[in-house]
C-alpha positions in Angstrom: 125.3 106.6 70.2 126.9 108.6 73.1 125.4 106.5 75.8 125.9 103.0 74.4 129.2 102.3 76.4 127.6 103.7 79.5 124.5 101.5 79.1 126.6 98.4 78.7 128.7 99.3 81.8 125.6 100.0 83.8 124.1 96.6 83.0 127.4 94.9 83.9 127.5 96.8 87.2 123.9 95.9 88.0 124.5 92.3 87.4 127.7 92.2 89.5 126.2 94.1 92.4 123.1 91.9 92.5 125.3 88.8 92.3 127.7 90.1 95.0 124.9 91.0 97.4 123.4 87.5 97.0 126.7 85.8 97.3 127.6 87.8 100.4 124.5 86.3 102.1 126.3 82.9 101.8 129.5 84.1 103.5 130.3 82.6 106.9 130.3 85.9 108.7 127.3 87.6 107.1 127.4 90.4 109.8 130.8 91.4 108.4 129.2 91.7 104.9 126.2 93.9 105.9 127.6 97.2 104.5 128.8 95.4 101.4 125.3 94.0 100.8 123.6 97.4 101.4 126.0 99.2 99.2 125.6 96.6 96.4 121.8 97.0 96.6 122.0 100.8 96.4 124.5 100.8 93.6 122.4 98.3 91.6 119.3 100.5 92.1 121.0 103.8 91.0 122.6 102.1 88.0 119.2 100.6 87.1 117.5 103.9 87.3 120.1 105.6 85.1 120.0 102.8 82.7 116.3 103.1 82.3 116.5 106.9 81.8 119.3 106.6 79.2 117.2 104.1 77.3 114.4 106.6 76.9 116.7 109.2 75.3 115.9 111.7 78.0 118.7 114.3 78.0 118.7 115.9 81.5 120.6 113.1 83.3 123.9 114.7 84.1 123.3 115.0 87.8 122.2 111.4 88.1 125.3 110.3 86.1 127.5 112.2 88.6 125.7 110.6 91.5 126.0 107.2 89.8 129.7 107.6 89.5 129.9 108.5 93.1 127.9 105.5 94.3 129.9 103.2 92.0 133.1 104.5 93.5 131.7 103.9 97.0 130.6 100.4 96.1 134.0 99.6 94.5 135.8 100.9 97.7 133.6 98.7 99.9 133.8 95.6 97.8 137.5 95.9 97.4 138.0 95.5 101.2 136.7 91.9 101.0 138.8 89.0 99.6 135.8 87.0 98.1 136.1 86.8 94.3 132.5 88.0 93.9 133.4 91.2 95.8 136.6 91.7 93.8 134.7 91.2 90.5 132.0 93.6 91.7 134.6 96.3 92.6 136.1 96.0 89.1 132.7 96.4 87.5 131.8 99.4 89.6 135.1 101.1 88.8 134.5 100.6 85.1 131.0 101.9 85.4 132.2 105.0 87.3 134.8 105.6 84.6 132.1 105.3 81.9 129.9 107.8 83.8 132.8 110.3 83.8 133.5 109.7 80.1 129.8 110.4 79.4 130.1 113.7 81.2 133.3 114.7 79.5 
């Protein structure tokens, strides 16, 4: 199945983004984490939408896959700026998801 790796990467990214956003709320300086939290939430939503569409077998998803790669790259860039382990783990999951998006389109 062409989209099996991507579906797995999307699920992993969704989980890491949701966990990261929640963990950021427990950071001492939450105001410093606002952009991270927002980006995590958006990334999780985009990945979730793509995940649902891929599960249906719908074929016309390339534009959404491209956007998903873009938002995953954005989230990875944001999270990588923070030292917290949950942010670093999220950045890695987002990078892998963006890579799988690009592999899907290749």
